[in-house]
C-alpha positions as CSV (number, residue, x, y, z in Angstrom):
1,M,92.0,137.1,270.0
2,K,90.8,138.7,267.0
3,N,88.2,136.9,264.4
4,T,88.5,138.6,261.0
5,S,85.6,137.0,259.6
6,R,83.5,139.6,261.2
7,K,80.5,140.9,259.3
8,K,79.2,144.3,259.7
9,T,75.3,144.7,259.6
10,Q,74.4,146.7,256.4
11,T,71.0,148.0,257.6
12,K,70.9,151.2,259.8
13,R,68.8,151.3,263.0
14,K,66.0,153.7,263.1
15,D,65.3,155.8,266.2
16,N,62.5,153.9,267.4
17,Q,63.9,150.4,267.3
18,Q,65.7,148.2,269.8
19,P,69.3,147.4,269.0
20,F,69.9,144.5,266.5
21,A,71.1,142.5,269.5
22,I,67.7,142.3,270.5
23,L,65.4,143.2,267.9
24,I,67.1,140.5,265.3
25,K,69.0,138.2,267.6
26,G,66.9,137.9,270.5
27,M,69.5,139.0,273.2
28,K,68.0,140.0,276.6
29,Y,69.5,143.0,278.3
30,H,71.2,141.6,281.9
31,H,73.4,144.4,283.4
32,I,75.3,147.6,282.9
33,G,78.9,147.1,284.5
34,I,80.5,150.3,285.7
35,P,84.4,150.5,286.7
36,T,84.7,152.7,289.8
37,N,87.4,153.5,292.3
38,E,85.1,154.1,294.9
39,I,84.4,151.6,297.9
40,K,80.7,150.7,297.6
41,P,78.6,149.4,300.0
42,G,77.9,145.5,299.8
43,E,81.0,144.8,298.1
44,K,81.7,140.9,297.1
45,Y,85.5,140.2,296.3
46,L,86.0,137.8,293.5
47,A,89.3,136.4,294.2
48,E,90.2,134.9,291.0
49,Y,89.7,138.1,289.5
50,K,91.1,140.1,291.9
51,M,87.8,142.7,292.0
52,Y,84.9,143.6,293.6
53,V,81.6,143.8,292.7
54,S,78.6,145.6,294.1
55,G,75.0,147.0,293.4
56,F,73.9,144.1,291.1
57,E,71.7,142.4,293.5
58,T,69.8,145.5,294.5
59,S,69.7,147.8,291.7
60,E,66.4,148.0,289.6
61,Y,68.0,148.4,286.4
62,G,70.7,146.1,286.6
63,I,73.4,148.3,287.3
64,E,76.8,146.6,288.7
65,W,79.9,148.6,290.0
66,M,83.4,147.0,289.5
67,R,86.3,147.9,291.4
68,F,89.5,146.3,290.5
69,E,93.0,145.6,292.3
70,K,95.7,147.0,290.5
71,N,97.1,143.3,289.5
72,S,93.7,142.2,288.7
73,P,94.1,140.0,285.1
74,I,91.0,141.6,283.9
75,S,91.5,143.4,280.5
76,D,92.3,147.2,280.7
77,I,89.4,147.9,278.6
78,I,87.1,146.4,281.0
79,K,88.6,148.4,283.9
80,K,88.2,151.7,282.2
81,I,85.0,151.6,280.0
82,P,81.7,150.5,281.3
83,H,80.0,147.5,279.6
84,I,76.5,146.5,278.8
85,A,75.7,142.6,279.3
86,F,73.3,140.6,277.3
87,E,72.1,137.1,278.2
88,V,72.3,134.6,275.1
89,D,71.0,131.1,274.9
90,N,74.2,130.0,272.9
91,L,77.4,131.6,273.8
92,E,79.5,130.4,271.0
93,S,76.9,131.5,268.6
94,A,77.0,135.0,270.0
95,V,80.7,135.1,269.8
96,E,81.1,133.9,266.3
97,G,82.9,136.6,264.1
98,K,83.4,138.7,267.0
99,E,86.6,140.3,268.4
100,L,87.3,138.4,272.0
101,I,88.7,140.3,274.6
102,D,89.5,136.9,276.3
103,K,88.7,133.5,276.3
104,I,85.3,132.1,277.2
105,S,85.2,131.7,281.4
106,S,83.1,130.5,283.9
107,P,82.9,132.9,286.9
108,S,80.6,130.6,288.8
109,K,78.6,127.5,288.6
110,G,76.3,127.2,285.6
111,V,77.5,130.8,284.1
112,R,79.5,131.2,281.4
113,V,80.8,134.7,280.0
114,A,82.6,136.1,277.0
115,M,83.5,139.7,276.5
116,I,83.6,141.4,272.9
117,I,84.7,144.6,271.6
118,E,82.0,146.4,269.7
119,N,82.6,150.0,268.5
120,G,85.3,150.4,270.7
121,A,83.5,149.4,273.8
122,P,83.2,146.1,275.7
123,I,80.2,144.0,275.8
124,E,79.5,141.0,277.6
125,F,77.7,137.9,276.8
126,I,76.3,135.4,279.5
127,E,74.8,132.2,279.2
128,F,73.1,130.5,282.0
129,D,72.7,126.7,282.5
130,K,68.9,126.3,282.8
131,S,68.9,123.0,284.4
132,L,70.5,124.5,287.3
133,S,67.9,127.0,288.0
């Protein structure tokens, strides 16, 4: 799903600056997802996605391991390349003008996610329904 109205940032980031997603757009770091083929302790199986996730609940820095079954419907780029995830207040606004990997989905109650391609790497945006907190 490619949106061709994408605009490139004209300003270059300085070494001492946060990424523009944080500095300008106010997004918050949430986690890094790292694909693996190793069975990890405490894996949780997500049947809909035919994948296992682990580490997120206990990682001080938000490291999440992802292990996929061969027939997982998840995009190959997500299965092969680590992704960084940002919490956003408005998912539709965050993906506007971006190249979506797949449609917006809801992996659990009160959570909506979208994955985009940025500079050849997958980026995840997560929106939480604050009324359920």
